[in-house]
C-alpha positions as CSV (number, residue, x, y, z in Angstrom):
1,M,-0.1,0.1,-0.1
2,D,1.5,3.4,-1.1
3,V,1.3,6.8,1.0
4,K,-1.8,7.9,-0.8
5,Q,-3.8,4.7,-0.3
6,E,-2.9,4.7,3.4
7,L,-3.8,8.4,3.8
8,A,-7.2,7.8,2.2
9,G,-7.8,4.9,4.4
10,E,-7.1,6.8,7.5
11,I,-9.3,9.7,6.2
12,D,-12.1,7.1,5.4
13,L,-11.8,5.7,8.8
14,V,-12.0,9.2,10.4
15,T,-15.2,9.9,8.5
16,Q,-17.0,6.7,9.4
17,S,-16.0,7.2,13.1
18,I,-17.5,10.7,12.9
19,L,-20.6,9.6,11.2
20,L,-20.9,6.4,13.6
21,A,-20.7,8.8,16.8
22,S,-23.4,11.1,15.5
23,S,-25.6,8.3,14.7
24,N,-25.0,6.9,17.9
25,H,-25.5,10.4,19.7
26,D,-22.3,9.9,21.5
27,L,-21.2,13.2,22.5
28,K,-18.2,12.2,24.4
29,A,-16.6,10.3,21.3
30,L,-17.9,13.1,18.9
31,K,-16.2,16.0,20.7
32,D,-12.9,13.8,20.8
33,L,-13.3,13.2,17.1
34,L,-14.3,16.8,16.1
35,R,-10.9,18.2,17.7
36,D,-9.1,17.0,14.6
37,G,-12.0,16.1,12.2
38,S,-14.6,17.9,10.5
39,A,-18.3,18.2,11.0
40,N,-18.7,18.3,7.3
41,V,-17.6,15.1,6.2
42,Q,-19.8,12.8,3.9
43,D,-20.6,9.0,3.5
44,A,-19.6,8.3,-0.1
45,E,-22.7,6.1,-0.6
46,T,-25.5,7.9,1.1
47,G,-24.3,11.2,1.0
48,F,-24.9,11.6,4.6
49,T,-23.3,14.2,6.7
50,P,-23.0,13.6,10.4
51,L,-26.3,15.8,10.7
52,H,-28.1,13.6,8.6
53,A,-26.8,10.7,10.5
54,A,-27.7,12.0,14.0
55,I,-31.3,12.9,12.6
56,A,-32.0,9.9,10.5
57,A,-30.9,7.5,13.6
58,C,-34.3,8.6,15.0
59,E,-36.3,6.9,12.1
60,D,-36.9,3.5,14.2
61,D,-38.2,5.2,17.2
62,E,-42.0,4.9,16.6
63,E,-42.6,6.2,20.2
64,L,-40.7,9.3,19.8
65,N,-42.1,10.0,16.4
66,D,-45.8,9.8,17.8
67,Q,-45.0,11.8,20.7
68,N,-43.5,14.4,18.3
69,N,-46.5,14.4,16.0
70,M,-49.0,14.9,19.2
71,N,-47.5,18.1,20.7
72,G,-43.9,18.8,19.3
73,K,-42.1,18.5,22.7
74,V,-39.2,16.7,23.5
75,L,-40.5,13.9,25.5
76,D,-38.1,11.1,24.4
77,P,-34.4,10.7,25.7
78,E,-33.3,9.5,22.5
79,E,-34.5,12.9,20.5
80,E,-33.1,14.9,23.5
81,A,-29.8,13.2,22.8
82,A,-30.1,13.7,19.1
83,V,-30.9,17.5,19.5
84,E,-27.7,17.9,21.7
85,T,-25.7,16.0,19.1
86,V,-27.0,18.3,16.1
87,K,-26.1,21.2,18.4
88,L,-22.7,20.1,18.7
89,L,-22.2,19.3,15.1
90,L,-23.7,23.1,14.4
91,Q,-21.3,24.7,16.8
92,N,-18.6,23.0,15.0
93,G,-19.4,24.4,11.6
94,A,-21.7,21.7,10.3
95,I,-23.7,23.2,7.0
96,W,-27.3,23.2,7.8
97,N,-28.5,22.7,4.2
98,D,-26.1,20.2,2.7
99,L,-27.8,17.6,0.6
100,D,-27.5,13.8,0.5
101,K,-27.9,11.3,-2.3
102,N,-31.9,11.5,-2.0
103,N,-31.6,15.2,-2.4
104,E,-32.6,15.7,1.3
105,T,-31.1,18.3,3.8
106,P,-30.9,17.2,7.5
107,G,-33.9,19.3,8.2
108,C,-36.0,17.6,5.3
109,I,-35.3,14.2,7.2
110,A,-36.5,15.6,10.4
111,R,-39.6,17.0,8.9
112,R,-40.3,13.6,7.0
113,L,-40.0,11.7,10.2
114,G,-42.1,14.0,12.3
115,L,-39.3,15.2,14.6
116,N,-40.6,18.6,15.1
117,T,-38.0,19.7,17.6
118,L,-35.0,18.7,15.6
119,Y,-37.0,20.3,12.4
120,E,-37.1,23.6,14.4
121,T,-33.5,23.2,15.4
122,M,-32.5,23.0,11.9
123,V,-34.7,25.9,10.8
124,D,-33.2,28.1,13.7
125,A,-29.6,27.2,12.2
126,G,-30.5,28.1,8.7
127,V,-31.8,31.5,9.9
128,R,-28.7,32.3,12.0
129,A,-26.5,31.2,8.7
130,E,-28.6,33.5,6.7
131,L,-28.6,36.5,9.0
132,L,-24.8,36.0,9.4
133,F,-24.2,35.9,5.6
134,S,-26.3,38.9,5.2
135,K,-24.2,40.9,7.7
136,L,-21.1,39.7,6.0
137,D,-22.5,40.7,2.6
138,E,-22.7,44.4,3.9
139,Y,-19.0,44.6,3.9
140,Q,-17.1,45.2,0.8
141,P,-14.1,42.7,0.5
142,L,-10.5,44.4,0.7
143,E,-8.2,44.3,-2.2
144,D,-5.3,41.9,-1.3
145,G,-3.7,41.3,-4.2
146,E,-4.0,37.6,-4.0
147,D,-3.4,35.6,-7.3
148,E,-6.4,34.3,-9.2
149,D,-6.5,30.9,-7.8
150,E,-8.3,32.3,-4.7
151,D,-10.7,33.9,-7.1
152,E,-11.4,30.5,-8.6
153,D,-11.7,28.8,-5.3
154,E,-14.3,31.4,-4.2
155,Q,-16.3,30.9,-7.4
156,Q,-16.3,27.4,-6.9
157,D,-17.7,27.9,-3.4
158,T,-21.0,29.6,-4.8
159,Q,-23.0,26.8,-6.0
160,K,-26.8,26.3,-6.5
161,R,-29.0,25.5,-3.9
162,D,-31.6,23.4,-5.8
163,G,-29.8,20.1,-5.5
164,T,-28.2,20.7,-9.1
165,E,-24.8,21.2,-7.7
166,E,-23.0,20.6,-4.3
167,P,-24.3,23.1,-1.8
168,T,-21.9,25.2,0.4
169,T,-21.9,27.6,3.2
170,E,-22.8,30.5,0.7
171,P,-26.0,32.2,1.9
172,L,-29.3,31.4,0.1
173,A,-30.3,34.2,-2.3
174,E,-33.7,33.2,-3.7
175,K,-35.6,34.8,-6.2
176,Q,-39.2,35.7,-5.9
177,H,-40.0,33.0,-8.6
178,Q,-36.9,30.9,-8.5
179,S,-34.8,29.2,-6.0
180,E,-31.2,29.5,-7.3
181,P,-29.0,32.2,-6.1
182,S,-28.3,35.2,-7.8
183,I,-25.0,36.4,-8.9
184,P,-22.8,36.7,-6.0
185,A,-22.0,40.3,-4.9
186,A,-18.4,40.0,-5.2
187,H,-18.8,39.2,-8.9
188,S,-21.8,41.3,-9.8
189,D,-19.8,44.0,-11.5
190,Q,-16.7,42.3,-12.8
191,K,-18.0,38.6,-13.8
192,D,-15.5,36.0,-14.7
193,D,-16.0,33.6,-17.6
194,V,-17.5,30.9,-15.6
195,T,-20.2,33.2,-14.2
196,I,-20.7,34.8,-17.6
197,Q,-21.3,31.3,-19.0
198,K,-23.9,30.5,-16.4
199,I,-26.0,33.8,-17.1
200,I,-25.9,32.9,-20.8
201,D,-27.3,29.5,-19.9
202,D,-29.8,30.8,-17.5
203,V,-30.9,34.5,-17.9
204,S,-32.7,34.6,-14.7
205,L,-29.3,34.4,-12.8
206,D,-28.9,38.4,-13.7
207,N,-31.6,40.9,-14.0
208,K,-30.2,43.2,-16.6
209,T,-29.5,40.2,-18.8
210,Y,-33.2,39.1,-18.2
211,L,-34.3,42.4,-19.1
212,R,-32.6,42.2,-22.5
213,S,-33.8,38.5,-23.1
214,A,-36.9,37.4,-25.2
215,L,-40.1,36.4,-23.5
216,T,-42.6,33.8,-24.5
217,F,-46.4,34.6,-23.4
218,T,-48.9,31.7,-23.5
219,E,-52.5,31.3,-22.1
220,D,-51.3,30.1,-18.7
221,K,-47.8,31.2,-18.1
222,L,-44.9,33.6,-19.0
223,L,-41.4,32.1,-19.8
224,D,-38.1,33.7,-20.0
225,E,-35.6,33.1,-22.9
226,S,-34.1,30.0,-20.5
227,A,-37.5,28.4,-20.2
228,N,-37.8,29.8,-16.7
229,A,-41.4,30.4,-15.4
230,V,-41.9,34.2,-14.8
231,M,-45.2,33.7,-13.8
232,M,-48.1,31.1,-14.2
233,D,-51.7,31.6,-13.9
234,W,-52.0,29.2,-10.8
235,E,-51.0,32.2,-8.9
236,T,-54.1,33.9,-9.6
237,T,-56.0,32.9,-6.2
238,I,-53.1,34.0,-4.0
239,M,-52.7,37.5,-6.3
240,N,-56.4,38.2,-5.6
241,R,-55.9,37.7,-1.9
242,H,-52.8,40.0,-2.0
243,A,-55.0,42.8,-3.6
244,E,-57.9,42.1,-1.2
245,I,-55.5,42.7,1.8
246,L,-53.7,45.9,0.5
247,L,-57.1,47.4,-0.9
248,P,-59.9,46.4,1.6
249,V,-62.2,49.4,0.3
250,E,-62.4,51.3,-2.9
251,G,-60.7,54.6,-3.8
252,L,-57.3,53.9,-2.4
253,R,-53.9,54.4,-3.7
254,A,-51.7,51.4,-5.1
255,L,-48.3,50.7,-6.3
256,N,-47.2,47.4,-8.0
257,V,-43.8,46.6,-8.7
258,G,-43.6,44.0,-11.7
259,H,-46.6,43.6,-13.9
260,G,-45.8,40.4,-15.6
261,M,-48.9,38.6,-16.8
262,G,-50.8,41.4,-15.1
263,I,-52.8,39.0,-12.7
264,V,-52.1,41.2,-9.7
265,D,-52.9,44.5,-11.3
266,T,-56.2,43.0,-12.7
267,A,-57.0,42.1,-9.1
268,I,-56.2,45.8,-8.0
269,Q,-58.2,47.1,-10.7
270,S,-61.2,45.2,-9.4
271,H,-60.8,47.1,-6.2
272,S,-61.4,50.3,-8.0
273,P,-58.4,52.3,-6.8
274,K,-58.2,55.9,-7.1
275,E,-54.5,55.8,-8.2
276,H,-52.8,52.7,-9.6
277,H,-49.1,52.9,-10.3
278,I,-47.2,50.0,-11.8
279,I,-43.5,49.7,-12.4
280,E,-42.4,47.5,-15.1
281,A,-38.9,47.1,-16.9
282,H,-39.2,44.4,-19.4
283,P,-39.7,45.8,-22.8
284,Q,-41.9,43.1,-24.1
285,V,-44.0,43.2,-21.1
286,L,-44.6,47.0,-21.5
287,Q,-45.5,46.3,-25.2
288,Q,-48.2,43.8,-24.1
289,M,-49.5,46.4,-21.6
290,R,-49.9,49.1,-24.4
291,D,-51.5,46.3,-26.5
292,R,-54.0,45.3,-23.8
293,G,-54.8,49.1,-22.8
294,W,-53.3,49.4,-19.4
295,F,-51.6,52.9,-20.4
296,D,-55.1,54.2,-21.2
297,K,-56.9,53.1,-18.0
298,P,-58.2,55.9,-15.9
299,G,-55.9,56.3,-12.7
300,V,-53.2,54.0,-14.0
301,V,-49.7,55.4,-14.3
302,V,-47.1,53.2,-15.9
303,H,-43.6,53.8,-14.9
304,E,-41.3,52.1,-17.4
305,G,-37.9,51.1,-16.0
306,R,-36.3,49.3,-13.2
307,W,-37.6,49.9,-9.8
308,Q,-34.4,51.0,-8.5
309,D,-34.6,53.9,-10.7
310,I,-38.1,54.8,-10.3
311,V,-38.8,54.4,-6.6
312,P,-36.3,56.9,-5.4
313,Q,-38.0,59.6,-7.7
314,L,-41.3,58.7,-6.4
315,V,-40.0,59.2,-2.8
316,E,-38.5,62.6,-3.6
317,Q,-41.7,63.8,-5.3
318,G,-43.6,62.9,-1.9
319,V,-45.9,60.3,-3.6
320,L,-47.8,58.0,-0.9
321,F,-49.6,54.9,-1.2
322,D,-52.2,52.8,0.9
323,G,-51.0,49.7,-0.6
324,I,-47.7,48.5,-2.1
325,Y,-47.0,44.9,-3.8
326,Y,-43.5,43.7,-4.9
327,D,-43.2,40.6,-7.4
328,T,-39.9,41.0,-9.5
329,F,-38.1,38.2,-11.5
330,A,-34.5,37.6,-11.7
331,E,-33.8,39.6,-8.3
332,D,-32.7,37.9,-5.3
333,Y,-33.7,38.4,-1.6
334,K,-31.2,41.2,-1.3
335,A,-33.2,43.4,-3.6
336,L,-36.4,42.9,-1.7
337,R,-34.7,43.7,1.5
338,E,-33.4,46.9,0.0
339,L,-36.8,47.8,-1.1
340,F,-38.6,47.5,2.5
341,S,-35.6,48.8,4.4
342,E,-34.8,51.9,2.5
343,H,-37.7,52.8,0.2
344,V,-41.1,51.5,1.3
345,I,-41.0,53.8,4.6
346,G,-41.1,56.8,2.2
347,L,-43.7,55.4,0.0
348,L,-46.5,54.0,2.5
349,D,-48.8,56.5,4.1
350,P,-48.6,55.8,7.8
351,V,-52.5,57.1,8.2
352,G,-53.8,55.7,4.8
353,G,-55.8,52.7,4.2
354,K,-58.9,51.6,5.4
355,D,-60.2,54.1,8.0
356,G,-56.7,55.6,8.4
357,E,-55.5,52.6,10.0
358,G,-52.3,52.8,7.9
359,G,-50.9,51.6,4.7
360,K,-49.9,48.1,4.2
361,F,-47.0,46.5,2.1
362,S,-46.8,43.1,0.8
363,F,-44.8,40.9,-1.6
364,Y,-44.6,37.5,-3.7
365,N,-43.4,35.3,-1.2
366,G,-41.8,32.5,-3.2
367,L,-38.4,32.5,-1.2
368,G,-37.1,29.1,-1.2
369,A,-40.5,27.5,-2.1
370,D,-39.1,24.5,-3.7
371,R,-38.2,23.2,-0.2
372,Q,-40.3,23.6,3.0
373,I,-37.2,24.2,5.3
374,C,-35.7,26.9,2.9
375,Y,-39.2,28.6,2.8
376,D,-39.6,28.4,6.7
377,V,-35.9,29.7,7.1
378,Y,-36.7,32.7,4.8
379,T,-40.1,33.4,6.4
380,K,-38.2,34.0,9.7
381,V,-35.4,35.8,8.2
382,S,-37.7,38.0,6.1
383,E,-39.8,38.6,9.3
384,M,-36.8,39.7,11.4
385,D,-35.4,42.0,8.6
386,L,-38.9,43.5,8.2
387,F,-39.0,44.2,12.0
388,E,-35.6,45.9,11.8
389,A,-37.1,48.1,9.2
390,G,-39.9,49.0,11.1
391,F,-42.7,46.7,10.1
392,D,-45.0,44.1,11.9
393,T,-45.6,41.3,9.5
394,G,-48.8,39.0,9.6
395,W,-48.9,35.6,7.9
396,E,-51.9,34.0,6.3
397,D,-51.5,30.3,4.9
398,I,-53.2,30.0,1.6
399,P,-53.5,26.3,-0.1
400,V,-52.0,26.0,-3.5
401,P,-53.9,23.8,-6.2
402,S,-53.4,20.2,-5.2
403,N,-52.3,19.3,-8.8
404,L,-49.4,21.5,-8.7
405,Q,-47.0,18.5,-8.0
406,D,-48.0,17.0,-11.1
407,P,-44.8,17.0,-13.4
408,S,-47.4,17.8,-16.3
409,N,-47.9,21.2,-15.0
410,W,-44.3,21.9,-15.4
411,K,-44.0,20.7,-19.1
412,D,-41.4,22.8,-21.3
413,I,-40.4,24.7,-18.0
414,R,-36.7,24.5,-16.9
415,R,-37.6,23.5,-13.3
416,P,-40.6,24.0,-11.0
417,Y,-40.3,27.0,-8.8
418,W,-43.0,25.7,-6.2
419,A,-42.9,22.4,-4.4
420,L,-45.2,23.2,-1.3
421,D,-48.8,22.5,-0.3
422,K,-49.5,26.1,1.1
423,Y,-48.4,29.8,0.3
424,R,-47.6,32.0,3.1
425,L,-48.9,35.5,2.3
426,P,-47.0,38.5,4.2
427,T,-48.9,41.4,5.4
428,C,-46.7,44.3,6.6
429,T,-47.7,47.3,8.5
430,F,-45.9,50.1,10.3
431,I,-45.0,49.0,14.0
432,G,-47.2,50.9,16.5
């Protein structure tokens, strides 16, 4: 046996020892192993990380699962040991959303097994990770003159989160109708060849590229040049509910950011708004709006361009609204956070709305909608960010069509952007 084979054997032995200790919830052995080992090793056959192993080991405990399904409390010593094992692994840098060979995160396994306490532990870990990356993203990296090898390593670390590539510790940056990350901030201005090729293959990864791309309109969906669904008609029910909440009475002032197929704007019109402003940037959508008479509707004002350019002008002009809705495409969560953190406060009338109770803000909540744990993580992250920006947020669960999981509904579409049973509708009002 040569040195390389001997070293590989030692590494494999350490990996299996860590996975076994995690599966057995053996904290003492695991602490010893993690002094020199990693919490992010994976089993070559199953793709299990130590987090997967620790949670999956609870699968055979029927009594534990029954108790969790009844009240969600930790009543069984075995799950309590699993929770402590998971916490130890997370403290040692375990990645909360690594995928195994079955395309499941550790949290997905916990949810499937009905292990509510473990599931919430993984959700909280995801929230902490996303908030941390959000804060780190606020700082511009210093130019340190390192060679291009480090840049290549950094690019390789930025992977897709939908299972098509190996997940990493990069933050999720979910688009409103997609679940892939947007282009990382470090590469947004100066894109390397790899990033450029990805954008050419999938225009939804870059907003400006999307706005230059060709769209395809059908009766039930709107597709971009890369066959991503920009919008589909199954969303009509939830769009109608958004409009009902934002405009509970007639004669109010509405702003919609992103026209798309016009579903939510049609719903807004049904509430007879006094003013109805629409911001839309894609030339083909704007032409559709002209052809369908939107530019000529009484009280409708169409703003042509990106909201990043138009919204500051509306704020400067002192324009106020009773209801604001946001639903763009090929933009990530960072864009949404920028809107409600920096601009909505200047556009939303604090004494507007019904009976002067204050204006309301909402957005299409498609953040992480291809996986329940990602959706739950971003629900908490967005609620915390909204609170920091000065908003209270209420949530209403709306069932989506039961046949949405049928692959035939996603025919000719690059990837399904919705895989959940319910849509969680946010309503945001000023605190106090």
